[in-house]
C-alpha positions in Angstrom: 42.8 6.8 75.0 44.1 4.0 73.0 43.6 0.7 74.2 47.4 -0.2 75.8 46.8 3.2 78.1 43.5 1.9 79.0 45.2 -1.2 80.3 48.1 0.5 81.8 45.4 2.9 83.4 43.5 -0.4 84.8 46.4 -2.1 85.9 47.9 0.8 88.2 44.1 1.3 89.2 44.0 -2.4 90.2 47.2 -2.2 92.3 46.2 0.5 94.0 42.9 -0.4 94.9 43.6 -4.2 95.5 46.7 -3.5 97.7 46.4 -5.6 101.0 44.3 -8.4 99.1 44.9 -11.4 99.8 48.1 -10.3 100.9 49.6 -11.0 104.4 50.0 -8.1 107.3 53.0 -6.3 107.1 55.4 -6.6 110.2 57.9 -4.4 111.6 60.4 -5.4 109.4 58.3 -4.3 106.4 58.3 -1.4 107.9 61.9 -0.6 108.7 63.0 -2.1 105.2 60.4 0.6 104.0 62.9 3.7 104.6 66.0 1.9 103.4 68.2 1.1 106.4 71.1 0.3 104.7 71.1 3.6 102.6 70.6 5.8 105.6 73.3 4.2 107.5 76.0 4.7 105.0 74.3 8.3 104.5 75.0 8.8 108.2 78.5 8.1 107.7 79.2 10.5 105.6 77.0 13.3 107.3 78.7 11.9 110.6 82.5 12.6 108.6 81.0 15.9 107.5 80.3 17.2 111.0 83.2 16.1 112.5 85.4 17.5 109.9 83.8 20.8 110.1 84.7 20.4 114.1 88.0 19.5 114.0 89.0 21.9 111.1 87.6 25.2 112.5 88.6 24.4 116.4 84.7 24.6 117.3 83.6 22.8 120.7 82.2 19.2 119.8 78.9 19.3 120.8 77.8 15.8 121.2 73.7 16.8 121.6 74.2 19.0 118.2 75.7 15.9 116.7 73.1 13.9 117.7 70.0 15.8 116.8 71.8 16.3 113.2 72.1 12.4 112.7 68.8 11.4 113.9 66.9 14.6 111.7 69.3 13.6 108.9 68.1 10.1 109.1 64.3 11.3 109.3 64.6 13.0 106.1 66.3 9.7 104.2 63.8 7.5 105.6 61.5 9.7 104.0 63.0 10.0 100.6 63.4 6.0 100.8 59.8 5.8 102.3 58.5 7.8 99.2 60.7 6.2 96.4 59.1 2.9 97.5 55.8 4.6 97.0 56.6 6.2 93.8 58.2 2.9 92.1 55.6 0.6 93.6 54.6 -0.2 89.9 58.1 -1.0 88.7 59.1 -3.0 91.8 56.5 -5.5 91.1 58.0 -6.1 87.5 61.4 -6.9 88.7 62.1 -10.1 90.2 64.6 -8.3 92.9 62.1 -6.0 94.4 58.9 -7.8 93.6 58.5 -9.0 97.3 58.9 -5.2 98.9 56.1 -4.8 101.0 54.3 -2.5 98.9 54.7 -3.9 95.7 53.5 -7.3 97.3 50.7 -5.7 99.0 51.5 -6.1 102.6 51.7 -2.2 103.2 49.2 0.4 101.6 50.5 2.9 99.3 48.5 5.6 101.3 50.1 4.4 104.6 53.5 4.7 102.9 52.7 8.2 101.6 51.7 9.2 105.0 54.7 7.5 106.7 57.1 9.6 104.5 55.5 12.9 104.7 55.9 12.5 108.4 59.1 11.6 108.4 60.3 14.3 106.4 58.5 16.8 108.4 60.0 15.5 111.8 63.7 15.3 109.8 63.0 18.9 108.9 62.0 20.3 112.2 64.6 18.6 114.3 67.2 19.7 111.7 65.7 23.7 111.8 65.1 23.5 115.4 68.6 21.7 117.3 71.0 22.1 114.3 70.2 25.0 112.3 68.4 26.1 109.4 70.8 25.9 106.8 71.0 22.1 107.7 67.4 22.1 107.2 67.5 23.8 104.0 70.3 21.3 102.5 68.1 18.1 103.9 65.0 19.6 102.0 67.1 20.3 99.1 68.7 16.0 98.8 64.9 15.2 99.5 64.0 17.4 96.6 66.2 15.8 94.1 65.8 12.4 95.3 62.0 12.0 95.6 60.9 14.5 92.6 63.6 14.7 90.6 65.8 11.3 90.5 62.5 9.3 91.0 60.5 9.8 88.0 63.5 10.6 85.5 64.4 6.6 86.1 62.0 6.0 84.1 62.9 7.9 80.9 67.0 9.2 81.0 70.4 7.2 81.8 71.4 10.3 83.2 69.0 9.3 85.6 72.5 7.7 88.4 73.9 11.0 87.6 71.3 13.3 88.9 70.6 11.2 92.0 74.4 11.6 92.9 73.2 15.1 93.7 70.8 14.1 96.5 73.4 11.4 97.7 75.9 14.0 98.0 74.2 16.3 100.3 74.6 14.6 103.5 78.1 15.2 104.4 77.0 18.8 103.8 74.4 18.8 106.1 77.0 17.7 109.1 79.2 20.4 107.7 76.1 23.3 108.0 75.3 22.0 111.3 78.9 23.0 112.5 79.9 26.2 111.0 75.9 27.5 109.9 77.9 28.2 106.6 79.0 25.6 103.6 82.9 26.6 102.9 84.9 24.6 100.4 86.0 21.6 102.6 81.9 21.1 102.5 81.8 21.7 98.6 84.7 19.2 98.1 82.9 16.5 100.2 80.1 16.9 98.0 82.1 16.3 94.7 83.8 13.5 96.2 80.6 11.7 97.0 79.1 12.9 93.6 81.6 11.3 91.9 81.9 8.2 93.5 78.2 7.4 93.1 78.0 6.7 89.0 80.8 4.0 89.4 79.2 2.6 92.6 75.6 2.4 90.9 76.2 1.9 87.4 78.2 -1.6 88.5 75.3 -2.9 90.4 73.6 -1.8 87.3 75.3 -4.0 85.0 74.5 -6.7 87.9 71.1 -6.3 87.4 70.6 -5.5 84.0 68.3 -8.3 82.8 66.2 -7.3 85.3 66.0 -3.6 84.8 65.2 -4.2 81.4 62.3 -6.7 82.3 61.3 -3.3 84.1 61.6 -1.1 81.1 64.0 1.2 83.6 66.7 3.0 81.1 69.7 2.3 82.8 73.3 2.8 81.2 74.1 -0.8 80.7 70.6 -1.4 79.3 70.2 1.4 76.7 74.3 1.6 75.6 75.6 -1.2 76.9 78.6 -2.7 79.3 81.3 -1.2 77.3 80.1 2.7 77.6 79.4 1.9 81.2 82.6 1.4 81.8 83.8 4.3 80.0 81.3 6.2 82.4 82.4 4.5 85.4 86.3 5.5 84.6 85.3 8.9 83.7 83.5 9.7 87.1 86.3 8.1 89.3 89.3 9.2 87.6 88.7 13.4 88.9 87.3 11.8 92.1 91.1 10.8 93.2 92.3 14.5 92.6 89.4 16.0 94.3 89.9 13.6 97.2 93.7 14.9 97.3 92.6 18.6 97.4 90.2 18.2 100.6 93.4 18.4 102.4 93.9 22.3 101.5 90.4 22.9 103.1 90.3 20.2 105.9 92.4 19.5 109.1 93.6 16.0 107.4 97.1 14.5 107.6 99.1 12.0 106.3 97.2 9.1 107.1 94.3 10.1 104.9 96.8 11.4 102.4 98.1 7.4 102.4 94.4 6.1 102.0 93.3 8.7 99.0 96.5 7.8 97.0 96.0 3.9 97.8 92.4 3.6 97.6 92.5 5.7 94.4 94.5 4.1 92.8 93.1 0.4 94.0 90.1 1.8 92.0 91.2 3.2 89.3 93.1 -0.3 88.3 90.3 -1.9 88.9 88.3 -0.1 86.7 90.9 -0.1 83.9 90.6 -3.9 84.1 87.3 -3.8 83.2 88.2 -2.9 79.6 89.8 -6.3 79.6 87.6 -8.7 81.6 86.6 -12.2 80.2 83.2 -11.9 82.5 81.8 -8.6 82.9 79.5 -9.5 85.7 82.5 -11.0 87.6 84.2 -7.7 86.9 81.4 -5.6 87.9 80.8 -7.7 91.0 84.6 -6.4 91.8 84.0 -3.5 91.1 80.7 -2.7 93.2 82.3 -4.5 96.2 85.4 -2.3 95.9 83.4 0.9 95.6 81.9 0.2 99.2 85.1 -0.7 100.4 86.6 3.1 99.2 84.0 4.9 100.4 83.8 3.0 104.1 87.8 3.3 104.4 87.7 7.0 103.3 85.4 8.2 105.4 87.0 6.3 108.4 90.5 7.9 107.0 89.1 11.2 107.3 87.9 11.0 110.8 90.9 9.3 112.0 93.3 11.5 110.6 91.4 14.8 111.6 92.2 13.9 115.3 
């Protein structure tokens, strides 16, 4: 073993054994943010949308108790993934200004405690989904969790494709909601998956542009760091372009009306316009901030348009 490897191992061991030494005690807020509540809530919105669309598309009785347990089980699974992601990324988080105050990286929560919390949340989530929704919903939740924790998280350290691969896990929640109603994954569920999968690279690559220097300092090979902003902009447009026809195609397989069609066309055209403007932007970071903000608006309004139009 060479000297650098020995130093790296020593630093890793020190981080593991010295956690909580001299650190302030964890607060309830630290434990809450360990689960990344913002990500959890956004995924629950798409889970609800999938449930709602399936119920109104197939004319089944809208069961509030099933909806409650589906959302609760999904929340536990997603919170588990976020917690375990924090656990695995604690050394990377300590290197970046944006994340160095996270509870594990800062030593307020011991890594073993976070690991235990993540495992307990996963088990609870899968049990709730399997028992109170159906086994297929639980299987989909487990698949999303595996892709996020065991595939995306380690690949974040070695390839620029991490954002694309992570998109798989982020696109599964609406399928969980759909499966909870129909006990199947019909074409409507797959189109929801496709829309969410195509939405995520432009969304996260815009954020990666804004945080490029931090990712560079942390040694994380995000696309803007490795290939530069111009390549990143092209990739963002390449994923968003097919997202628009995919969103329109959903009308053939889900109970959606003209409210949704108008939203899909207007929001899609607006998104493509913003992404095209990126190729001539004078300030890449200002443009990336606009693109990131619009991506959040796009997803939120599209979900609400689906909900309203399905009534």
